[in-house]
Backbone bond lengths (Angstrom), bond angles and torsions (degrees), N, CA, C in turn:
res aa  C-N    CA-C-N  psi(-1)  N-CA   C-N-CA  omega(-1)  CA-C   N-CA-C  phi
1 M - - - 1.472 - - 1.524 108.11 -
2 S 1.272 115.56 127.31 1.460 120.43 -178.12 1.510 108.75 -109.01
3 L 1.343 115.53 119.02 1.451 121.09 -178.22 1.517 108.33 -121.80
4 T 1.298 116.79 122.71 1.459 120.95 -177.39 1.505 112.68 -88.59
5 N 1.301 116.31 -28.10 1.472 119.29 -178.34 1.518 107.89 -145.62
6 A 1.305 117.43 96.28 1.464 120.95 -173.04 1.509 110.18 -91.53
7 T 1.290 114.85 138.81 1.466 120.43 177.77 1.511 108.34 -130.58
8 F 1.334 117.52 129.31 1.460 122.56 177.97 1.520 108.75 -97.68
9 I 1.273 115.01 130.64 1.473 120.85 174.82 1.516 107.76 -127.92
10 S 1.282 117.48 118.93 1.464 120.94 177.96 1.508 109.24 -112.43
11 C 1.336 115.29 172.92 1.454 119.99 179.69 1.519 112.03 -75.63
12 N 1.316 117.26 -16.09 1.454 119.86 -173.42 1.522 113.50 -114.79
13 F 1.354 119.03 -12.23 1.439 121.78 -175.22 1.527 109.83 -131.30
14 P 1.354 117.61 154.20 1.468 120.06 176.77 1.512 110.94 -72.05
15 S 1.317 114.50 173.78 1.469 119.85 -178.23 1.524 110.27 -60.88
16 L 1.319 114.81 142.66 1.461 121.52 179.67 1.517 107.73 -131.31
17 T 1.318 117.71 113.64 1.459 122.11 -178.91 1.527 108.62 -90.67
18 L 1.317 116.64 128.86 1.457 122.42 -177.45 1.531 108.83 -100.15
19 K 1.311 115.89 115.32 1.462 120.75 -179.92 1.527 112.47 -90.05
20 N 1.336 116.93 -29.34 1.463 120.99 -177.38 1.516 109.22 -76.72
21 P 1.331 118.74 117.56 1.478 120.00 -178.59 1.507 112.68 -62.65
22 T 1.343 117.54 -37.26 1.464 119.62 -179.01 1.507 111.33 -64.92
23 L 1.328 116.11 -48.15 1.464 120.08 178.91 1.513 111.27 -64.29
24 R 1.373 114.51 -37.56 1.465 117.97 -179.49 1.515 111.20 -64.25
25 N 1.344 117.39 -43.55 1.459 120.19 -177.87 1.516 111.65 -68.71
26 S 1.360 116.29 -35.66 1.467 118.59 179.86 1.517 111.67 -67.09
27 L 1.329 116.47 -33.10 1.456 119.58 179.32 1.512 112.32 -76.21
28 L 1.335 116.44 -34.10 1.457 119.72 -176.04 1.509 112.96 -88.96
29 Q 1.335 117.53 -14.38 1.455 120.04 -178.31 1.520 110.17 -74.13
30 P 1.354 119.81 134.24 1.475 121.78 178.22 1.506 110.82 -59.49
31 Q 1.322 117.24 142.53 1.463 122.75 -176.10 1.520 112.72 -88.61
32 N 1.332 119.11 -13.41 1.462 120.53 177.86 1.521 108.41 -143.06
33 S 1.309 114.63 166.63 1.462 119.93 -176.89 1.511 112.53 -74.28
34 N 1.330 117.62 -18.48 1.463 121.90 -179.05 1.513 108.89 -124.15
35 P 1.312 117.41 75.99 1.462 119.00 -178.64 1.518 110.47 -65.04
36 R 1.360 114.56 149.34 1.454 119.41 -178.62 1.523 110.82 -65.17
37 I 1.320 117.58 -32.53 1.460 121.99 177.89 1.522 107.10 -119.35
38 P 1.335 118.13 98.24 1.472 119.92 -176.46 1.520 110.83 -65.46
39 L 1.331 116.34 144.43 1.458 122.60 179.64 1.514 109.27 -106.91
40 S 1.298 116.97 136.83 1.464 121.87 178.00 1.523 109.82 -83.78
41 R 1.344 117.44 138.73 1.455 121.21 178.85 1.524 111.88 -79.43
42 K 1.298 115.90 -16.33 1.444 118.50 178.75 1.504 109.20 -83.53
43 S 1.321 114.86 143.20 1.458 119.04 179.65 1.510 109.21 -71.85
44 S 1.316 115.63 137.06 1.456 121.60 178.08 1.506 107.85 -144.29
45 K 1.300 115.54 155.07 1.447 119.38 -177.93 1.525 111.22 -69.99
46 V 1.324 117.40 -49.68 1.463 120.19 -178.33 1.506 108.50 -142.00
47 S 1.328 116.69 131.69 1.464 122.18 173.77 1.510 107.51 -127.40
48 I 1.302 116.66 120.37 1.465 121.00 -174.07 1.514 109.73 -123.15
49 F 1.284 115.00 129.24 1.467 120.59 172.50 1.513 107.79 -123.20
50 S 1.297 116.42 125.43 1.463 120.63 -177.01 1.505 108.72 -124.91
51 A 1.326 116.73 125.87 1.463 121.45 177.13 1.501 108.20 -123.44
52 T 1.293 117.24 122.04 1.461 121.19 -177.54 1.505 110.23 -110.57
53 Q 1.301 113.82 137.22 1.459 120.58 175.63 1.514 108.67 -153.14
54 F 1.328 115.08 120.69 1.455 121.61 -178.27 1.528 110.68 55.13
55 C 1.306 115.52 46.88 1.466 122.14 176.03 1.527 112.58 63.55
56 K 1.344 118.88 25.13 1.454 122.24 178.03 1.516 107.95 -122.81
57 T 1.306 118.83 138.97 1.455 122.50 -170.30 1.521 110.89 -124.68
58 S 1.322 115.82 140.21 1.463 121.76 172.78 1.518 107.86 -114.71
59 I 1.327 117.73 127.41 1.462 122.04 -173.77 1.523 108.97 -125.47
60 F 1.312 115.15 132.55 1.463 120.80 176.95 1.514 107.47 -121.92
61 T 1.299 117.31 124.36 1.456 121.27 -178.33 1.523 109.01 -129.42
62 S 1.309 116.86 131.57 1.470 120.73 178.10 1.509 108.96 -128.35
63 Q 1.313 115.79 143.88 1.453 122.88 176.44 1.517 107.85 -135.22
64 N 1.315 116.39 147.50 1.457 119.51 177.03 1.508 112.13 -98.20
65 E 1.332 116.04 5.77 1.449 118.83 178.27 1.527 108.57 -75.16
66 K 1.323 116.45 112.26 1.459 123.82 -179.29 1.524 111.47 59.59
67 G 1.324 116.63 21.70 1.450 119.73 176.87 1.497 114.37 64.76
68 R 1.328 118.72 27.83 1.469 121.31 -177.09 1.529 109.43 -82.10
69 L 1.307 117.64 133.04 1.462 124.02 179.39 1.505 108.50 -122.46
70 Q 1.338 116.20 123.66 1.462 121.08 -179.66 1.514 108.89 -114.28
71 I 1.296 116.36 130.39 1.463 122.11 179.85 1.516 108.38 -128.38
72 C 1.324 115.80 123.99 1.468 120.50 173.39 1.511 107.58 -104.69
73 Q 1.300 116.75 112.82 1.453 120.90 -173.95 1.520 111.07 -65.42
74 S 1.353 115.41 146.30 1.467 120.70 179.02 1.516 110.07 -73.57
75 T 1.304 114.96 146.63 1.465 120.90 177.37 1.516 111.67 -103.29
76 L 1.340 117.46 15.69 1.456 119.77 -176.86 1.523 112.02 -66.52
77 N 1.343 116.38 -32.15 1.452 118.85 -173.45 1.511 113.67 -99.66
78 D 1.347 116.74 -29.67 1.452 118.05 -174.34 1.515 112.73 -108.35
79 Q 1.348 118.25 12.51 1.459 119.61 177.92 1.526 109.87 -74.43
80 K 1.288 116.04 133.28 1.451 120.45 179.88 1.520 110.26 -83.46
81 P 1.330 118.08 143.60 1.471 120.56 -177.92 1.510 112.74 -59.56
82 E 1.338 117.31 -28.47 1.455 118.25 -176.88 1.514 113.18 -83.17
83 D 1.342 117.99 -4.73 1.457 119.71 -179.69 1.511 110.41 -64.30
84 P 1.342 117.94 146.45 1.467 120.51 -176.59 1.511 113.76 -59.72
85 V 1.351 118.22 -28.91 1.448 119.22 -176.45 1.514 111.89 -67.35
86 L 1.344 117.22 -21.07 1.442 120.74 -179.20 1.518 113.20 -94.77
87 S 1.290 118.26 -8.03 1.460 119.77 -178.43 1.503 110.24 -69.51
88 E 1.331 116.64 134.33 1.449 121.77 -175.82 1.506 110.37 -85.70
89 G 1.322 114.09 143.32 1.437 120.33 170.37 1.505 115.61 79.58
90 E 1.358 117.64 12.06 1.462 117.91 179.27 1.520 110.93 -63.01
91 N 1.333 115.79 -42.03 1.450 119.81 179.84 1.517 110.71 -113.20
92 G 1.311 116.86 14.66 1.450 119.74 -174.16 1.497 112.85 -123.76
93 G 1.379 115.44 -129.17 1.438 120.50 -167.33 1.498 115.41 -72.80
94 A 1.356 118.93 -18.68 1.451 118.66 -176.59 1.522 111.84 -68.46
95 G 1.310 116.56 -29.12 1.452 120.01 -179.35 1.510 111.37 -75.18
96 K 1.305 114.18 160.39 1.445 120.40 179.81 1.513 109.76 -76.33
97 N 1.321 116.95 122.49 1.443 122.00 177.45 1.514 108.29 -90.18
98 W 1.317 115.75 91.55 1.460 119.75 -175.55 1.516 111.80 -68.97
99 T 1.314 117.67 -28.01 1.466 119.26 177.88 1.522 110.87 -61.98
100 T 1.332 115.97 -45.71 1.457 119.93 178.47 1.525 110.96 -63.91
101 S 1.321 117.36 -41.62 1.457 120.70 179.64 1.528 111.33 -62.74
102 I 1.318 116.08 -41.71 1.463 119.33 179.20 1.527 110.75 -64.90
103 L 1.330 116.17 -42.60 1.461 119.25 179.04 1.527 111.34 -63.61
104 L 1.326 117.00 -41.28 1.460 119.84 177.82 1.528 111.78 -65.35
105 F 1.321 115.67 -38.40 1.464 119.09 177.97 1.532 110.94 -65.33
106 V 1.321 116.79 -41.76 1.466 120.36 177.16 1.531 110.14 -63.40
107 L 1.333 116.62 -41.35 1.464 120.11 177.61 1.516 111.02 -60.99
108 W 1.325 116.04 -45.99 1.464 119.96 179.73 1.535 110.81 -62.42
109 G 1.328 117.66 -44.77 1.460 120.49 178.85 1.514 112.39 -62.42
110 A 1.348 116.58 -41.25 1.466 119.96 178.89 1.530 111.10 -65.98
111 L 1.316 116.23 -39.71 1.464 119.40 178.60 1.529 111.43 -64.57
112 M 1.328 116.65 -44.55 1.458 119.48 -179.98 1.528 111.25 -64.14
113 F 1.320 116.86 -38.81 1.467 120.05 177.42 1.526 110.40 -63.92
114 Y 1.334 116.29 -43.13 1.471 119.96 179.58 1.519 111.49 -64.97
115 V 1.339 115.80 -44.99 1.468 119.65 -177.44 1.525 111.44 -63.44
116 L 1.320 116.74 -40.75 1.466 120.32 -174.29 1.518 113.64 -82.20
117 T 1.326 117.56 -26.89 1.463 118.62 -172.46 1.528 114.98 -122.94
118 L 1.330 118.10 -32.19 1.462 120.11 -170.87 1.522 114.70 -108.07
119 S 1.297 118.97 -17.45 1.466 120.43 -177.78 1.529 110.21 -68.45
120 P 1.337 116.88 149.54 1.472 119.54 -178.56 1.523 111.71 -61.54
121 N 1.316 115.53 143.24 1.470 120.84 -178.92 1.536 109.31 -148.26
122 Q 1.317 114.34 57.81 1.454 119.90 -175.09 1.529 113.36 -88.74
123 T 1.327 115.89 -18.45 1.472 118.76 -173.97 1.524 110.84 -131.93
124 P 1.329 119.40 63.94 1.476 119.57 -178.45 1.522 113.12 -65.51
125 S 1.322 118.50 -36.10 1.475 120.09 179.66 1.528 110.64 -68.32
126 R 1.330 117.15 -39.92 1.464 119.83 177.43 1.521 110.66 -66.93
127 D 1.314 117.57 -35.84 1.468 120.47 177.15 1.525 110.85 -60.35
128 M 1.308 116.59 -42.84 1.461 119.47 179.02 1.522 111.21 -65.59
129 Y 1.311 116.43 -36.39 1.468 120.22 177.79 1.529 110.32 -65.24
130 F 1.334 117.15 -45.90 1.461 120.69 178.69 1.522 110.98 -60.68
131 L 1.326 116.55 -41.37 1.455 120.09 -178.68 1.523 111.33 -63.07
132 K 1.333 117.27 -41.41 1.467 120.75 178.18 1.521 111.25 -66.07
133 K 1.321 117.04 -38.65 1.472 120.16 178.78 1.533 110.91 -65.90
134 L 1.325 116.89 -42.59 1.460 120.53 -178.79 1.517 111.84 -69.03
135 L 1.324 117.58 -29.58 1.468 121.83 177.92 1.529 112.25 -88.73
136 N 1.311 116.77 5.42 1.463 122.55 -179.04 1.529 111.99 58.18
137 L 1.325 115.36 33.38 1.457 120.60 177.06 1.524 111.88 -94.04
138 K 1.304 116.69 -4.75 1.460 122.11 -179.97 1.516 108.53 -125.18
139 G 1.313 115.88 131.44 1.458 120.81 -177.04 1.511 112.65 -70.18
140 E 1.340 114.44 178.62 1.459 121.33 -179.47 1.527 109.87 -69.15
141 D 1.328 115.68 122.41 1.462 120.68 -179.94 1.514 112.16 -127.21
142 G 1.330 116.94 11.94 1.455 121.03 177.67 1.514 114.77 88.47
143 F 1.320 118.21 -5.01 1.459 120.47 -179.85 1.531 109.61 -82.78
144 R 1.324 115.48 131.56 1.459 121.00 179.80 1.531 109.59 -93.52
145 M 1.324 116.43 118.22 1.452 121.04 179.31 1.531 110.48 -73.78
146 N 1.296 115.79 146.48 1.458 122.03 177.76 1.521 109.71 -63.08
147 E 1.329 117.57 129.15 1.464 121.56 -175.01 1.531 112.26 -68.45
148 V 1.313 116.85 -35.25 1.472 119.35 177.55 1.524 110.04 -66.60
149 L 1.313 116.89 -41.38 1.469 120.72 178.17 1.518 111.07 -62.07
150 V 1.317 117.19 -42.23 1.463 120.86 179.06 1.530 110.22 -62.80
151 S 1.325 117.13 -41.77 1.466 120.85 -179.48 1.519 111.24 -64.18
152 V 1.336 116.77 -47.13 1.455 120.13 -179.83 1.524 110.52 -62.82
153 W 1.325 117.08 -37.79 1.459 120.83 179.87 1.529 111.81 -60.46
154 Y 1.331 116.34 -46.85 1.467 119.44 -178.61 1.534 111.94 -74.41
155 I 1.327 117.55 -30.44 1.457 119.58 174.67 1.528 110.19 -64.73
156 M 1.333 116.47 -38.30 1.454 119.72 177.44 1.530 111.51 -64.15
157 G 1.324 117.00 -26.16 1.457 120.41 174.94 1.517 113.21 -73.76
158 L 1.346 117.00 -22.74 1.464 121.00 178.79 1.520 112.76 -85.99
159 W 1.320 117.85 -26.54 1.458 120.55 -176.38 1.532 112.96 -57.98
160 P 1.337 120.89 -44.47 1.473 118.89 178.98 1.524 113.48 -58.83
161 L 1.336 117.22 -35.72 1.457 120.06 177.36 1.523 111.05 -67.39
162 V 1.336 117.07 -43.48 1.461 120.60 179.72 1.529 110.67 -63.55
163 Y 1.321 117.13 -43.37 1.465 119.87 178.85 1.528 111.72 -66.63
164 S 1.312 117.42 -34.98 1.467 119.55 177.29 1.517 111.09 -64.47
165 M 1.331 116.65 -38.61 1.455 120.19 178.93 1.527 111.81 -71.32
166 L 1.327 116.96 -27.83 1.461 120.48 178.67 1.523 112.30 -80.92
167 M 1.332 117.76 -32.61 1.464 120.97 -169.02 1.523 113.94 -102.79
168 L 1.310 118.21 -13.26 1.459 120.88 176.69 1.522 109.13 -111.47
169 P 1.345 118.02 121.02 1.468 127.91 1.71 1.520 114.02 -100.14
170 T 1.355 118.21 3.75 1.463 120.42 -167.29 1.524 113.68 -76.00
171 A 1.321 118.98 -9.73 1.472 120.85 178.28 1.516 111.90 -111.00
172 R 1.334 117.06 16.27 1.456 118.82 173.86 1.524 109.75 -73.89
173 S 1.321 116.52 159.96 1.462 121.73 -176.76 1.520 110.21 -105.06
174 S 1.334 115.86 125.08 1.460 120.07 176.15 1.524 111.46 -88.25
175 K 1.324 117.30 -22.25 1.461 121.82 -178.40 1.524 112.46 -101.43
176 S 1.293 116.53 12.71 1.462 120.57 179.59 1.517 108.56 -143.62
177 K 1.312 116.25 146.81 1.454 121.39 178.65 1.522 112.19 -88.46
178 V 1.323 117.48 5.26 1.463 121.59 -179.43 1.526 108.63 -80.68
179 P 1.337 119.49 115.94 1.467 120.96 179.10 1.523 110.61 -78.65
180 V 1.330 115.44 157.16 1.461 119.66 -177.72 1.526 112.19 -89.94
181 W 1.341 117.75 -25.74 1.463 119.41 -170.93 1.533 113.90 -64.60
182 P 1.356 122.07 -34.52 1.467 118.30 177.34 1.529 112.60 -62.16
183 F 1.317 116.88 -36.14 1.454 120.48 179.76 1.534 110.74 -70.60
184 L 1.325 116.71 -35.33 1.464 119.16 177.08 1.531 111.21 -67.32
185 I 1.326 116.93 -37.29 1.468 119.52 176.38 1.519 110.38 -66.53
186 L 1.326 116.77 -44.18 1.462 120.02 179.13 1.524 111.90 -64.72
187 S 1.334 117.17 -26.53 1.462 119.49 179.37 1.524 112.21 -66.80
188 C 1.327 117.53 -18.79 1.471 119.97 175.03 1.525 110.91 -64.55
189 F 1.320 116.76 -22.75 1.457 121.44 -179.99 1.532 111.98 -112.49
190 G 1.346 116.29 -33.90 1.462 119.76 -175.39 1.505 115.16 -110.74
191 G 1.330 118.20 -3.53 1.449 120.83 176.66 1.516 113.41 58.96
192 A 1.335 115.56 -137.33 1.466 121.05 -179.03 1.517 112.07 -65.63
193 Y 1.341 117.57 -26.24 1.459 120.06 178.56 1.534 111.34 -64.30
194 A 1.326 117.08 -26.84 1.466 121.18 177.05 1.528 112.18 -88.95
195 L 1.338 117.97 -24.88 1.463 121.15 -178.69 1.523 113.12 -83.98
196 L 1.311 117.80 -29.92 1.461 120.57 -176.31 1.536 113.44 -57.12
197 P 1.343 120.08 -39.82 1.465 117.82 176.52 1.529 113.59 -58.90
198 Y 1.336 117.37 -34.28 1.466 118.25 176.81 1.522 110.74 -70.65
199 F 1.335 117.73 -36.15 1.460 119.74 176.44 1.530 110.19 -58.31
200 V 1.329 116.66 -35.31 1.462 121.07 178.79 1.529 110.67 -68.47
201 L 1.330 116.91 -40.65 1.462 122.07 -174.38 1.524 113.56 -87.92
202 W 1.310 118.33 -7.92 1.463 122.31 -174.36 1.525 110.90 -64.54
203 K 1.347 116.32 130.42 1.456 122.93 178.89 1.523 108.48 -130.87
204 P 1.328 117.97 95.98 1.460 120.00 178.44 1.516 110.68 -71.76
205 P 1.345 118.39 168.73 1.458 128.68 1.75 1.517 112.23 -83.47
206 P 1.349 117.96 169.90 1.464 120.06 177.91 1.517 111.82 -71.78
207 P 1.315 118.18 153.14 1.470 120.21 176.76 1.520 110.84 -71.85
208 P 1.318 118.26 159.06 1.466 120.68 178.03 1.521 111.03 -61.77
209 V 1.321 115.38 150.69 1.460 121.11 178.86 1.527 108.44 -123.03
210 D 1.316 116.14 138.57 1.457 121.17 179.99 1.523 110.68 -84.67
211 E 1.327 115.17 154.16 1.464 119.81 176.00 1.524 111.15 -61.32
212 S 1.335 116.44 -35.60 1.461 119.40 178.98 1.523 111.47 -65.17
213 E 1.337 116.63 -33.59 1.461 119.86 178.25 1.517 111.61 -67.72
214 L 1.329 116.76 -32.94 1.459 120.45 178.24 1.524 112.13 -67.63
215 R 1.318 116.43 -20.92 1.467 119.82 -179.11 1.528 112.34 -94.27
216 R 1.340 116.98 -0.60 1.459 120.70 -179.57 1.527 110.85 -107.69
217 W 1.332 114.42 162.68 1.456 121.54 174.70 1.533 109.08 -66.46
218 P 1.338 119.16 139.17 1.469 128.53 3.58 1.525 114.08 -96.23
219 L 1.372 117.69 -1.85 1.453 118.65 -173.95 1.525 112.37 -66.27
220 N 1.327 117.13 -33.47 1.464 118.09 178.66 1.531 111.15 -64.74
221 F 1.335 116.64 -32.63 1.466 120.55 176.70 1.523 111.61 -75.35
222 L 1.324 117.01 -42.22 1.462 120.65 -177.36 1.518 112.32 -73.68
223 E 1.347 117.62 -25.63 1.454 121.10 178.10 1.522 112.72 -88.55
224 S 1.311 117.18 -5.37 1.460 121.34 -176.55 1.528 111.34 -70.01
225 K 1.333 116.06 135.51 1.457 120.78 175.40 1.525 111.05 -68.75
226 L 1.317 117.58 -28.80 1.467 120.14 176.98 1.517 110.56 -62.83
227 T 1.338 116.67 -43.69 1.459 120.28 177.21 1.523 111.07 -61.97
228 A 1.324 116.97 -40.39 1.464 120.52 179.60 1.525 111.29 -65.49
229 W 1.328 116.58 -42.21 1.457 119.80 179.73 1.536 111.39 -66.10
230 I 1.313 117.21 -38.79 1.470 120.24 177.83 1.531 110.35 -63.56
231 S 1.319 116.81 -42.01 1.465 120.24 178.37 1.527 111.37 -62.35
232 L 1.330 116.41 -43.92 1.456 120.14 -179.99 1.532 111.25 -65.87
233 A 1.335 116.96 -44.38 1.463 119.82 -178.95 1.529 111.57 -64.76
234 A 1.334 116.43 -43.20 1.463 119.83 178.77 1.526 110.92 -64.70
235 G 1.329 116.99 -40.96 1.458 120.07 178.54 1.516 112.25 -64.39
236 L 1.320 116.79 -43.41 1.463 120.07 177.17 1.520 111.28 -61.46
237 G 1.326 116.67 -41.12 1.464 120.14 179.26 1.524 112.04 -61.31
238 M 1.338 116.86 -42.89 1.466 120.34 -179.52 1.530 111.60 -68.74
239 V 1.340 116.95 -38.76 1.461 120.22 179.08 1.524 110.35 -66.31
240 I 1.325 116.75 -42.69 1.466 120.06 178.32 1.523 110.63 -64.78
241 Y 1.322 116.83 -39.53 1.472 120.84 178.89 1.527 110.62 -61.60
242 A 1.329 117.20 -42.44 1.469 120.08 177.63 1.526 111.17 -70.11
243 G 1.341 116.78 -36.82 1.458 119.54 -179.90 1.510 113.22 -66.09
244 L 1.323 117.01 -28.49 1.461 120.94 179.32 1.521 112.72 -85.78
245 A 1.323 117.16 -2.51 1.461 120.16 178.90 1.532 109.69 -67.85
246 S 1.303 115.15 152.48 1.463 120.54 -177.92 1.521 110.89 -74.39
247 G 1.313 115.08 164.49 1.450 119.81 177.35 1.519 112.43 -62.60
248 A 1.335 115.44 -30.82 1.463 119.14 178.24 1.530 110.89 -64.16
249 D 1.337 116.28 -37.64 1.468 119.47 177.97 1.524 111.41 -65.40
250 W 1.317 117.41 -39.25 1.458 120.40 179.07 1.530 111.32 -67.71
251 N 1.323 117.10 -41.00 1.466 120.64 176.48 1.525 111.04 -64.06
252 E 1.329 115.50 -38.89 1.456 119.29 178.75 1.529 110.86 -66.86
253 Y 1.338 116.73 -38.84 1.461 119.82 178.03 1.527 110.62 -64.23
254 Y 1.326 116.73 -39.01 1.467 119.66 177.53 1.525 110.84 -63.47
255 Q 1.311 116.28 -37.26 1.467 119.67 176.78 1.526 110.34 -66.19
256 Y 1.337 116.47 -42.70 1.467 120.00 176.46 1.533 110.66 -59.17
257 F 1.323 116.46 -40.48 1.461 121.31 -179.24 1.525 111.62 -59.02
258 N 1.313 116.65 -36.46 1.465 121.10 -178.58 1.525 113.39 -83.11
259 E 1.323 118.05 -11.74 1.458 120.89 -175.13 1.533 113.12 -116.32
260 S 1.316 116.65 -35.27 1.460 121.41 -169.38 1.525 111.39 -99.01
261 K 1.324 116.88 126.41 1.469 120.35 174.59 1.515 110.73 -64.34
262 F 1.314 117.48 -42.15 1.461 122.09 -178.78 1.531 111.06 -57.89
263 I 1.334 118.00 -49.90 1.458 121.67 -176.69 1.531 110.36 -75.55
264 H 1.304 117.45 -34.39 1.467 121.07 178.85 1.525 110.81 -63.96
265 V 1.321 116.13 -48.81 1.468 120.69 -178.98 1.522 110.60 -66.44
266 M 1.323 117.90 -39.47 1.457 121.17 179.23 1.526 111.47 -65.23
267 S 1.321 117.37 -38.06 1.465 120.38 179.29 1.527 110.92 -67.43
268 L 1.327 117.42 -40.27 1.462 120.15 175.47 1.531 110.77 -63.66
269 D 1.305 116.12 -38.74 1.459 120.85 178.14 1.527 110.76 -61.63
270 F 1.313 116.46 -43.76 1.464 121.22 177.71 1.532 110.72 -60.08
271 T 1.330 117.21 -41.39 1.458 121.38 179.96 1.523 111.38 -65.61
272 L 1.322 117.26 -42.18 1.470 120.95 -179.93 1.524 111.33 -65.16
273 L 1.320 117.67 -44.88 1.462 120.85 179.82 1.522 110.86 -63.23
274 S 1.326 117.12 -37.85 1.462 120.86 177.97 1.520 111.06 -67.81
275 A 1.338 117.66 -34.52 1.463 121.28 -177.17 1.526 112.31 -73.92
276 F 1.342 118.00 -36.83 1.464 120.79 -177.19 1.531 112.60 -85.08
277 A 1.316 118.60 -18.76 1.464 121.20 -175.22 1.530 113.62 -58.59
278 P 1.351 120.92 -42.31 1.475 118.99 -179.35 1.520 113.66 -58.94
279 F 1.331 118.80 -34.30 1.458 119.12 178.20 1.522 111.24 -64.46
280 W 1.325 117.47 -43.93 1.470 119.66 -178.38 1.520 111.55 -72.29
281 V 1.331 116.86 -26.05 1.467 119.38 170.33 1.526 109.61 -63.99
282 Y 1.323 116.60 -44.80 1.465 120.92 178.36 1.531 111.26 -63.38
283 N 1.316 116.86 -42.25 1.465 120.64 179.32 1.525 111.23 -61.60
284 D 1.314 116.76 -46.01 1.463 120.86 -179.90 1.526 110.90 -67.45
285 M 1.321 116.51 -39.62 1.463 121.17 -179.66 1.525 110.94 -63.16
286 T 1.319 117.33 -40.99 1.454 121.18 179.86 1.519 111.26 -69.51
287 S 1.320 117.42 -37.69 1.458 120.77 178.41 1.524 111.64 -63.28
288 R 1.310 116.62 -30.43 1.474 121.20 179.04 1.526 112.15 -89.41
289 K 1.346 116.83 4.21 1.470 121.64 -179.22 1.523 111.18 54.55
290 W 1.326 115.77 45.22 1.461 121.58 -176.15 1.519 111.27 -121.54
291 F 1.323 117.02 13.24 1.460 119.22 -174.49 1.526 111.46 -65.20
292 D 1.342 118.26 -39.27 1.463 120.69 -177.15 1.521 111.72 -61.74
293 K 1.317 116.86 -37.14 1.464 120.19 -177.72 1.526 112.81 -92.91
294 G 1.316 117.58 -27.29 1.469 119.44 -173.75 1.505 115.30 -110.64
295 S 1.362 117.38 11.99 1.465 118.69 -176.71 1.520 112.45 -62.75
296 W 1.338 117.72 -26.02 1.466 119.49 -179.96 1.525 112.02 -65.03
297 L 1.338 116.55 -20.92 1.465 119.90 178.72 1.522 112.14 -73.92
298 L 1.339 118.01 -15.46 1.457 119.78 177.44 1.517 111.23 -62.68
299 F 1.318 117.09 -36.58 1.460 119.83 177.88 1.527 110.97 -69.25
300 L 1.324 116.99 -39.17 1.462 119.89 178.36 1.520 111.74 -69.79
301 S 1.328 117.25 -25.24 1.457 118.96 179.85 1.519 112.41 -68.13
302 L 1.324 117.02 -12.41 1.460 120.21 174.65 1.522 111.73 -71.08
303 V 1.330 117.43 -19.56 1.469 121.00 176.39 1.521 107.67 -74.23
304 P 1.323 118.58 121.18 1.476 120.47 -174.38 1.530 112.43 -54.91
305 L 1.288 116.07 128.93 1.468 127.68 176.29 1.524 113.18 63.58
306 I 1.341 118.25 -49.41 1.462 120.96 -175.35 1.519 110.86 -64.42
307 G 1.331 117.75 -43.63 1.459 120.55 -179.79 1.515 112.84 -62.31
308 P 1.343 119.72 -53.06 1.468 119.47 176.87 1.517 113.31 -61.25
309 A 1.332 117.29 -36.88 1.469 119.51 179.06 1.529 111.21 -66.10
310 L 1.330 117.35 -37.41 1.464 120.43 176.54 1.522 110.70 -64.89
311 Y 1.316 117.30 -39.43 1.467 120.09 176.32 1.526 110.88 -60.90
312 L 1.324 117.66 -41.10 1.460 120.67 179.93 1.521 111.57 -62.42
313 V 1.314 116.53 -31.46 1.466 120.35 178.68 1.529 110.95 -72.61
314 L 1.331 117.02 -38.98 1.462 121.44 -172.05 1.526 114.15 -92.61
315 R 1.325 118.90 -16.58 1.466 120.33 -174.69 1.532 111.11 -64.98
316 P 1.318 117.55 151.06 1.468 120.32 178.23 1.527 110.69 -76.41
317 P 1.324 117.03 162.16 1.475 119.61 176.84 1.517 110.58 -62.97
318 L 1.300 115.12 150.94 1.461 120.68 -179.61 1.521 109.31 -82.29
319 S 1.334 115.87 123.61 1.453 121.59 175.42 1.505 108.46 -95.20
320 A 1.311 117.09 141.17 1.461 120.95 178.39 1.518 110.88 -61.91
321 D 1.335 117.33 -38.82 1.456 120.37 179.61 1.521 111.18 -67.04
322 A 1.343 116.05 -42.57 1.463 119.60 -179.32 1.508 111.16 -65.77
323 E 1.314 116.67 -39.35 1.468 120.05 -178.63 1.517 111.33 -68.12
324 A 1.338 115.96 -36.77 1.458 119.16 -178.82 1.514 111.61 -73.27
325 A 1.346 117.14 -31.97 1.459 120.17 -175.97 1.507 113.74 -95.18
326 A 1.333 117.74 0.06 1.459 120.61 -177.05 1.511 110.45 -66.83
327 P 1.350 118.41 142.24 1.463 120.39 179.24 1.508 111.09 -72.70
328 S 1.326 116.11 151.35 1.458 121.00 -179.88 1.511 109.97 -74.65
329 L 1.317 115.01 156.14 1.438 121.40 -176.03 1.508 110.56 -117.22
330 T 1.312 113.94 164.75 1.454 118.96 172.01 1.508 109.86 -78.56
331 E 1.287 117.00 165.82 1.449 121.67 -179.99 1.506 110.39 -83.57
332 P 1.347 118.57 159.24 1.454 120.64 -178.12 1.508 111.32 -64.60
333 K 1.325 114.06 141.25 1.457 119.73 -179.92 1.519 109.29 -109.24
């Protein structure tokens, strides 16, 4: 490459014209036989090489017009951590995804409209009888309860505990004053219909948590491996109990689903809780910086109740430092 008048332009200094040919050639001559950015010996108007890493770019541009050489130095090595280009989530998950919130709100409104007005309600007296039997408010009268219905009923009692262990403290909102615990309490009675409004209002990332807070109620209970094992064992027992039910029980449950508002709404609730659980497993897993080792559990979390409960058993303890430094996530879609 023959340059008659070389000019250096860097990102930090003004143009510097080199008049000394010896100094100019020593500066422009490659320092090794395998330069990181190879130069073509043929003259070309513009040659651009761009390498991006972590949103930082190195650009090399050469022109043969008057032998001008422009070099923009890479910021890969001297970029300061506090610089805006390195801040996480500026254009990503840290911001509020209003589209997702609107869609979740529409879903919640449509579900509530369907449950209150369109769901089947052919057997209200039988629904009340089933509810009293399941709550042990009615004595033994010789009636045999459907085994699938009993299993689903007790599984629905486990879901609020599993969601509490997944969402406290890693699903709290640092950018919103809306607490998560009232919605978790209401989910004991309303299930996913009570949790969906919080999904709409959720603004990650979670606030930092102190080590002392992890040792106090309720986090010490929700972080306990004993609690996780009890949830998994109880869930497995209910699933096995339903799996051993006869075909007649399953056909009868399907008939109940088409006739009973109580069983219809509860079955939809079970489906919604099963569908949203994998996202909160992912959120909790990322907050604990365990995604690289535990990502295979995301597929198992698709198994209703058993998958999330297994994750709760295997997940590592929550560190205050890890929770505070965890990257923010997008909202469930």
